[in-house]
N, C-alpha and C positions, 0 to 999 in steps of 0.2 A: 871682058864684058862687065859693064857697070850698070847697076839698076837700083832705083830707090826702093825703100821698104814697102811703100804702098803698092807700087807697080809689081814688086816681087810677090806680094801677097795675092794680088789679083791674077797674076800669070805664073803661079807656082809650077804648074805642069810644064810649061815651056822652059822655065828656068831649070828644072830637073832634067829635061831632055838635053839641054846644053851641057850640064854637068856630066851626064852619062856619056856625052860625046867627047869628053876630055877637056872642056873649057873650064876656066876658073871664073867665078862670078863675084864681083865686089859689091857688097850691099852698102848703100849709103843712107844716111838720115840727114835730111836738109842739106845735101851736098857734101857732107863729111863722111869719110870712110868709117864704117862700123864693123863689118865682118866680112870674111872671105869664105865662100863656099867652093870647095874643090873636090874632085874625085879622090877616093882613097887609093893610093898606089899599092900594088901588091894584090889587089883583088880580094876575093873572099875564099881563098884556098885555106884549108883547115890549118896547115902549119903556120901560115902568117897570122891567122886569127888567134891561135893558141899563143904564139910568141908575143903578140900585142897585149893579150890579157895577162900573161906572165909579167911583162914589163910594167903594166899598170898596177900590178899587185893583186889582181882578182883571182889569179891561179898561182899555184906553186908547182914546180916541176915534179914529176913522179920520182919516188925514191928508188924504184927498181924499173929496169927496162923490161920489155917483153909483154906478152899477152897476160890478161887476167886469168886467174885460175877458174876452172869450170864452176858454174853456179849450181847449187843444189838446194832444195828446200831444207829448212831447219826444223827440227822437232820442237814442239812447244811444250813447256812444262807448266803444270798447274791447271787451273780452270780455263776452259775455252772462253774466248771473248764473247761469243754469242750467249753463253749462260750468264755472264756478268751483266751484259746489256739487258737481258730479260729480267734479271733480279732487280736491277736499278729501276726499270720501268714499273715493275710490280710494286716496288716500295713507294712510289709516288702516289 
């Protein structure tokens, strides 16, 4: 499918329906090819997304396999934040 930029802008929903249906759309500007819009192969499965993000450098692989350790609250040392905020407000 080939479509001009102006028409693609005006009929964006129809263009996205075509892409969802598996078609590739060539966008043109004044008759010259400019860009290709096509569906992403592999879908949105978690593994394929993680792999793409690792390949792009946005994520790095885990250093250890397995589940994370159970989460528990950490004890806070020092003055509670609420007291610090009150003091700062009173000083103004």
